[in-house]
C-alpha positions in Angstrom: 107.4 46.8 72.0 105.2 48.4 74.7 102.6 50.9 73.6 102.0 54.0 75.6 98.5 53.9 77.2 96.1 56.6 75.9 95.6 59.6 78.2 92.2 59.4 80.0 89.6 61.8 78.6 86.8 63.9 80.0 84.4 61.2 78.6 86.2 58.4 80.5 86.0 60.4 83.6 82.4 61.1 83.0 81.6 57.4 82.6 83.4 56.3 85.6 81.7 59.0 87.8 78.4 58.2 86.3 77.8 62.1 85.3 77.8 64.0 82.2 80.9 65.5 80.3 79.7 68.9 81.1 79.5 68.2 84.9 83.1 66.8 84.7 84.2 69.9 82.8 82.7 72.2 85.5 84.4 70.4 88.3 87.8 70.1 86.7 87.9 73.8 85.7 86.7 75.1 89.0 83.2 76.1 88.0 80.1 76.5 90.1 76.6 74.9 90.3 77.7 71.3 91.0 76.4 69.5 94.0 79.1 68.3 96.5 78.3 64.5 96.2 78.8 64.8 92.4 82.1 66.8 92.8 83.4 64.1 95.1 82.5 61.4 92.5 84.2 63.3 89.9 87.4 63.9 91.9 87.4 60.2 92.7 87.1 59.2 89.1 90.0 61.7 88.2 92.3 60.1 90.9 91.5 56.7 89.8 92.0 57.2 86.1 95.0 59.6 86.6 93.2 62.2 84.3 95.4 65.3 83.7 93.5 68.4 82.3 94.6 69.9 79.1 96.0 73.3 80.2 95.2 74.8 76.8 91.6 73.8 76.7 91.2 74.8 80.4 92.5 78.2 79.7 89.9 78.7 77.1 87.2 78.0 79.7 88.6 79.7 82.6 90.7 82.5 80.9 93.3 81.6 83.4 96.8 80.2 82.7 97.5 79.4 86.4 100.9 81.1 86.0 102.3 84.2 87.7 105.2 86.3 86.7 107.7 87.3 89.6 109.6 90.3 88.3 112.8 91.4 90.1 114.2 94.8 89.0 117.8 93.6 89.7 120.6 91.9 87.7 120.8 88.2 88.3 124.2 88.5 90.1 122.5 90.4 92.8 119.4 88.2 92.9 121.3 85.0 93.3 123.8 86.4 95.9 121.4 88.0 98.3 119.3 85.9 100.7 116.5 88.4 100.8 115.4 87.5 97.4 115.7 83.7 98.2 113.5 84.3 101.2 110.8 86.3 99.3 110.8 83.8 96.5 110.3 81.0 98.9 107.2 82.6 100.4 105.9 83.4 96.9 106.6 79.8 95.7 105.0 78.2 98.6 101.7 80.0 98.2 101.6 79.7 94.5 102.1 75.9 94.9 99.3 75.7 97.5 97.0 77.2 94.8 98.4 75.0 91.9 100.0 77.9 90.2 103.2 78.2 88.5 106.1 80.8 89.2 107.7 82.4 86.1 110.8 84.3 87.1 111.8 87.4 85.2 114.8 89.6 85.9 115.6 92.9 84.5 119.1 94.5 84.2 118.8 97.0 81.3 116.6 98.6 78.6 116.6 95.3 76.5 115.3 93.3 79.4 112.5 95.7 80.2 111.3 95.4 76.5 111.5 91.7 76.8 109.4 91.6 79.9 106.9 94.0 78.4 106.5 91.8 75.3 106.1 88.7 77.5 103.4 90.2 79.7 101.6 91.6 76.8 101.5 88.2 75.1 99.1 86.8 77.7 101.3 84.1 79.1 100.6 84.8 82.8 97.6 85.8 84.9 99.2 88.5 86.9 102.6 89.8 88.2 104.5 90.2 91.5 107.1 92.8 91.3 109.7 94.0 93.8 113.1 95.8 94.2 111.8 98.7 92.2 113.9 101.9 91.6 112.4 105.3 91.3 113.1 105.7 87.6 112.2 102.2 86.7 109.9 102.1 83.5 108.4 98.6 84.7 105.3 100.0 86.3 104.3 101.8 83.0 105.1 98.8 80.9 103.1 96.4 83.3 100.1 98.9 83.2 100.4 99.0 79.4 100.2 95.2 79.2 97.0 95.2 81.5 98.4 92.7 83.9 97.0 92.6 87.5 100.1 93.5 89.8 101.1 93.6 93.3 104.2 95.3 94.4 106.7 94.3 97.0 107.7 97.5 98.9 106.0 100.9 98.6 106.2 102.1 95.1 107.6 105.7 95.1 105.1 106.8 92.5 101.9 105.3 94.1 100.8 108.2 96.2 97.3 109.2 95.1 96.9 106.1 92.8 94.0 104.3 94.4 94.4 100.8 92.6 98.0 100.1 93.5 98.4 97.2 95.8 101.6 96.7 97.7 103.1 94.8 100.7 105.9 96.4 102.8 107.4 96.3 106.2 107.5 99.2 108.6 110.8 100.6 107.5 110.6 104.0 109.3 109.5 102.4 112.6 112.1 99.7 112.5 114.7 102.2 111.8 113.5 104.4 114.8 113.6 101.3 117.1 117.1 100.6 116.0 118.5 104.0 116.6 116.6 104.4 119.8 118.3 101.2 121.1 121.7 102.6 120.1 121.0 105.9 121.9 119.8 104.0 124.9 123.4 102.3 125.0 124.7 105.8 125.5 126.0 106.2 122.0 126.2 109.9 120.8 127.8 109.6 117.4 125.3 107.3 115.5 125.9 107.1 111.9 123.7 105.5 109.1 124.8 103.6 106.1 121.8 103.7 103.8 120.8 101.5 100.9 120.2 103.2 97.4 118.1 106.1 98.0 116.1 105.6 94.7 114.4 102.8 96.5 111.7 103.6 99.0 112.8 101.1 101.6 116.2 102.7 101.9 114.8 106.3 101.9 112.1 105.4 104.6 114.9 103.8 106.9 116.9 107.0 106.5 113.7 108.9 107.4 113.4 106.8 110.6 117.0 107.4 111.5 116.6 111.1 111.1 113.3 111.2 113.2 115.4 110.1 116.2 118.8 111.8 115.7 117.7 114.9 113.8 119.4 116.2 110.9 123.1 115.2 111.3 124.2 116.7 108.1 126.3 114.7 105.6 129.1 113.6 107.8 127.3 110.7 109.6 125.2 109.4 106.6 126.8 107.4 103.8 124.8 106.0 100.9 125.6 102.3 99.9 123.9 99.8 97.8 122.6 96.9 100.3 125.6 94.7 99.5 128.7 93.6 101.8 131.1 95.2 99.5 129.0 98.5 99.6 129.1 98.3 103.3 132.7 98.0 103.4 133.3 100.9 101.2 130.9 103.1 103.1 132.4 102.1 106.5 135.9 103.1 105.4 134.6 106.4 104.2 132.6 106.9 107.4 135.7 106.3 109.5 137.7 108.7 107.5 135.2 111.3 107.9 134.3 110.6 111.5 137.1 108.8 113.4 134.9 109.2 116.7 131.8 107.3 115.5 130.5 105.1 118.2 127.5 103.5 116.6 126.3 102.5 113.1 122.8 101.6 111.9 123.2 99.8 108.6 120.3 99.7 106.1 120.4 95.9 105.9 122.3 92.9 107.3 124.6 92.4 104.3 125.7 96.0 104.6 126.2 95.4 108.2 128.4 92.4 107.7 130.7 94.6 105.5 130.7 97.2 108.3 131.9 94.5 110.9 134.7 93.4 108.7 136.1 96.9 108.3 135.8 97.7 112.0 137.8 94.5 112.6 140.4 95.5 110.2 140.7 99.0 111.7 141.0 97.4 115.2 137.6 98.7 116.6 135.9 96.5 119.0 132.2 95.8 118.6 130.2 96.6 120.5 132.8 98.2 123.0 134.1 100.8 120.6 131.4 100.8 118.0 127.9 99.3 118.3 126.3 97.9 115.1 122.6 97.3 114.2 121.4 95.8 110.8 118.0 95.5 109.3 116.2 92.3 108.0 117.3 89.5 110.4 118.2 87.1 107.7 119.5 84.2 109.8 122.1 83.0 107.3 123.8 86.4 107.8 122.8 87.8 111.3 123.7 84.7 113.1 127.0 84.1 111.3 128.5 87.4 111.6 131.4 88.1 114.3 129.8 89.1 116.6 126.2 88.0 115.9 124.3 90.9 114.6 121.6 92.9 116.4 119.1 93.7 113.7 115.6 94.7 112.9 113.5 91.7 111.9 111.1 91.9 109.0 109.2 88.7 108.0 110.5 88.5 104.4 108.9 85.1 103.5 105.6 86.2 104.9 105.8 89.4 102.7 106.1 87.1 99.8 103.1 85.0 100.9 100.8 88.0 101.4 101.8 89.4 98.0 100.8 86.2 96.4 97.6 86.0 98.3 96.6 89.5 97.4 97.2 88.9 93.7 95.3 85.7 93.6 92.4 87.4 95.3 92.5 90.2 92.5 92.6 87.5 89.8 89.5 85.8 91.4 87.7 89.2 91.6 88.8 90.4 88.0 86.1 92.3 86.4 84.4 93.3 89.7 83.7 97.0 90.2 85.5 99.0 92.9 88.5 96.7 93.3 90.3 98.0 96.3 93.9 99.2 96.3 96.1 100.1 99.0 99.1 98.9 101.0 99.7 96.2 103.7 102.5 97.2 106.2 104.0 94.5 108.3 105.4 95.2 111.8 109.0 94.9 112.5 110.8 94.0 115.7 114.3 94.5 117.1 116.3 91.2 117.6 119.2 91.7 120.2 122.5 89.9 119.8 126.1 90.7 120.6 126.8 93.6 118.2 124.8 96.2 120.1 
């Protein structure tokens, strides 16, 4: 029978590198005050021996778990069906991996889930949290604040105005919406409708604001609230055609909604873009390039949003305890991508 070789210890690394155990501990745990030649000797010894730090012991020294919670305020059926979340998670995961941190995914669907997430955060299992897809009445911000966990939000929190320490990353939703609607108007369209996302989310509300900044107050006839899903886009488009059969353009709040819009227009015998021009929002390539016809849409860099959220959080964690930690938002630009639908 073969015996499992004992795990290398700090003492073994110290002996191989010719330094003290304390020096190895400082290097392994990211401490300061070790000269670069010694750092290189320790790292070489770690590689040669295959030393793996004990995470529990490391946490006692650094007060870090090297784990970040990613909290999505949506049911799992929505999260795993919407490419938006996959793109954002990819950006987050890449950035955490580059900094040797683990991603802990937490989804919330109801009151019981909120309590579970609050208990988990309060238990000190993670260093910080990345939170997105919040709704205005969501209790998560208060629960996270109560747990004392440093947090960065994806999207402008609707309750953040006047709160100096809130950090968030968003896209220029109003500006992107304005560009989409101006494009439709420039095509000579005069009955431009908007199918919004859920208006208890700031991204949807901001895109509706951008639409209205161009067309003015159209009243209720040309605006239908939906839910950012293909099925929601289908239902909203049927309602819109029943209300306004002469609609000649639609700005949809996201690409999935637009895909549902295109299906209904095809069912009703409306040609795109000849009869009705359609513009979406997101530029998620698995959706926008596969629609019939390919979708003109507003591009936001979803993966980059995830990366920036993660960088901001890790920066906050490195500065934890410093006075005057800055808050505020990062708003990324959007661009119109023209394809065949408008």
